[in-house]
N, C-alpha and C positions, 0 to 999 in steps of 0.2 A: 542372747541369742535371739531373745525378746524384738532386739534393734536389727540382727538380719532380716528375721522375718519380715519387717516393717521394710525394710526397704524390698526385698523382691518381691510384695507384694503390691506396692504402688509402682513398681518397676514394670510388671506385668499388667496394671490397669491403664496404664501410657500407652503398652507395646498394644493394645487391644484398641485404644481410643484412636492411635493411629492408620492401625488397618482398619479399624469402621468407618474414619475420614477418606483414608484412601478408595475405599470400596466405593463410597458416594463421589468417587469424580468419574468422569468416565473413561472408559479403559480400551475401547476398540470405537476410533473415528475418523468417519469420511471426511475432507476438505472438498469443497466442493471452488475454490480461489486460490492458485496460485501464493497470494500477500499471505490470506491464513495457512498454507501448508507453510509457508519459509517463516511464516513467527512462530508455529509450532515445535521446528527443529531450533528454534533460537531457545526456545524457554524448555528443552530438551525433554521433549516427552513423541520424539519419531516412533521411539519404539511402541506408541499408542494409537499410530496415523496407518492405520487397515487400507483407503482407500483416495486415493483424488482423481485431478481433472488430465488432460494429455501438455493440459500449458505448465502444469505445477514441473517446473525443472528446476529449480534452486529452491536448495544445494542442488547440485548433482544428484547428491543422492536420492534423493525425492523421485529420479527419471524410475527406478528403482518397483518404484510402491506400485501397487492394483491400481489399473486407471478407471474408472467409472462413468467416464463424458466427457465435456469439458464444461466449459463458464457458466453458460446458461443452457444445458441439458444436461439428464446425464441419463444411464440406464435401470427402472426401475428393477427390473427380475434381477439383475447384477449387486445394484447397494444391497437389494434385501438377503442375498445370498450371503452377503458376507458378513452380517448378521452384526452391524453396529449398533449403538447405544449411542451417540451422538451423532450427525451429519449438521458441518458448517456453513455455509451457505452465504450467496449474498440477493442484492434488489434485483440480480440479474435475470437468475430463475424464477419461473414464474409460480405463483403466488399455488395455482390449480397442480401444477407438478409434486412444493412441498405440501400440499398436504397429502396428497397419496401414499407417500413416506409417513405424515401423522396418523394415518387411516390404519400402518398397519401396526404403530405402535413405538417409530420409530422415533427418537424425538431431534427437532431441526431449530436450529439457531441461529438468526439471520444479521449479518454486520451489513450498514450501511455505505452507502459508498464514502468515504472521509474527505473533506472541502477542506481539509488546513490541516494543519500540525498537531495541534492539539485534539482534534477529532483520532486523529492517526495515532500517537497515543492513549487518548481514552480507549480504543477498543482494543489498544495491545491488552492494558492491563486488563479490560472485563474478558479479554483472553484466559489469560496470567490465572485469574481469577477460578473461572468456566474448567480450570485443566489443573487446579491446587498449586498454579506455579505464581502466586500475583508478590511472593517477595522478592521475587527473581525477577515478572513484569517489575517490576517499581524500579530495582536495579539498572536493569539496563536503560527505562525513559530517564533516570535524573546522568545518567552517563549521554544519552542522547540529548540532553535538553541544553547539560555543563558542554557541551560541544558547541552545539547550535548556539546556544547564544558567547560562545568565546568566538565566532566565524563573526557574527552580525555584530560585536565592537569591535574585528579588524576591518571591515569594510566601512562600518559609519562615517568615518570620514569622505572616503573616498567619492569624487564623479560620483553621481547616477544615472548609467546609459539608459535611454526610455526602448521598452523592449516589446513588439510585437508577440506572443504568445499563438499561434497557427492550431487547433488542434483538429478539424475538418477542413474538407476543401470543395465539396459541391452539395449545400452552399458552404461557402467559406465561415468558420466557425471559430471564435475565436472564446479563450480563458479570460474570466472574471474568479472576482475574488470568492468565488465559490466552488473554485476547483483547486487543490491541492499544487499547482503549477504557480498560483500566485503568489504564497507562501516563500518557495524558490525563489521566485522573482526578486520578492521584495527582503527575504532574510540575504541574500547575495547582494544587493545595494544596489537593485533597480528601478526601475519605475513599469508598472505593470500599462499600459495606457490603456487597456481595455480592462481594467479594472472596477468601472465604475457601469460597465452596460448589463441591462433588466435583464437581458438574456445574452449569447453570445456570437450571434449573428450579426456580419458587420461584410463591409464592401471593402472591396481595395480601391477604393478612392478615398476612405478614410483611410485606410494606414497610409495613399499617400497625404494627406493632410494633415496627419498627425507624423509623418517622417521618422521614424523610431530608429536608432543607432542598433538596433540587432534585430535581428529577424530569429523566435525556436516556432519550426516543426514538427511537432511534435506528431510521430505514425512509426508506424511499422513497414517496412518493405517497400516497394520499390515506388509509393506514393510521393513519401517525403524526397525523393530524387525530383519526381516530374514536377512538383510545387518548386523546388529549389528550384528550374529553371526557366520557369514561368515567371516565378519574381524577378528574376536577374534579367527581365527585359525593364523592368520599370529604375532605368537608369540615373532615377532623382534622389532618389530614396537611400538616405545615407547607408541605411546597412547594407544595399546589395552596392555600393559604390567603393565600400568600404571591407566588400567580401566579407560579410559580419552574417550571414547567412548559412545556419543551424540545423541539419535535420536529430532531433535528438531520439528517444527510444523511449514511448510511451509510457513501456514497466513502470520503470524506472523513478515518471514524474510523475505518474497517473494512480500509483498503485505501490506508493513506497513502504516498506517497516517503518519502525524509530531508527532503529540505527542503517538501513539504506537509504533514511531519508535523509543523514549527516553527508555520506556518502558524494549523494550525488547534487545535493546544494555545494559542497566543494567542486564537484566539477564545474558545477551552473558561477560560480563565484570563480574563477579561473577563466571563462570564456566573459564573461563580464567586464572585468578590469586586467586584460592582458598586459 
């Protein structure tokens, strides 16, 4: 009888610890980043997500969440009315706006833009810890890293095409090593011709001189098609002669989760090694 009582006592203590621990994690979260929103679903805490931006559309269920603004700004009154205990944001939101939330007692955590695959994984783990899903985050990261390493191994001995990745038009702006696009190119077995630029400013003359085998235009909307038409006039560039100009979704290449990074990397491999 004494032993049974002791077991029940220990069980009740452990149960109270678990409840207490769960209460320490945020229960009402607003996300001001499509990537963070997607990651909250990956971590299985979408029930804690009470609001997000109009651009949060992945997974499709996120479209049903209350919309509080964009990735650059939000409706303060609406956010306050939702009574969040945590707002997750990025450096795209002005500090002044974040301070307004802090002034009314709302905790704000800012995630900087990830510049490479390791950054993406580190930030995902940080998010997992914040919401009480550290182990789940670690498992997702491990699977993503294992798949990524396998892909890199498969392309290691293949020819390395030269790639020009355009991320801006006026002025012409290219992806350097400080952009996650660089990892997509290099992990897929390509050479990013603008990797070592101090900044991304470039010229069409320099593209001609470096003569890439592939051109990526990383954007959304009609701008990509317009830029593709411009490049098609430069008939001496190998990428143009071989019809290897690709308009790619900026969301996929610029704001991936650990999971979507692997999916997009597979697409880039297919493009580079036809």
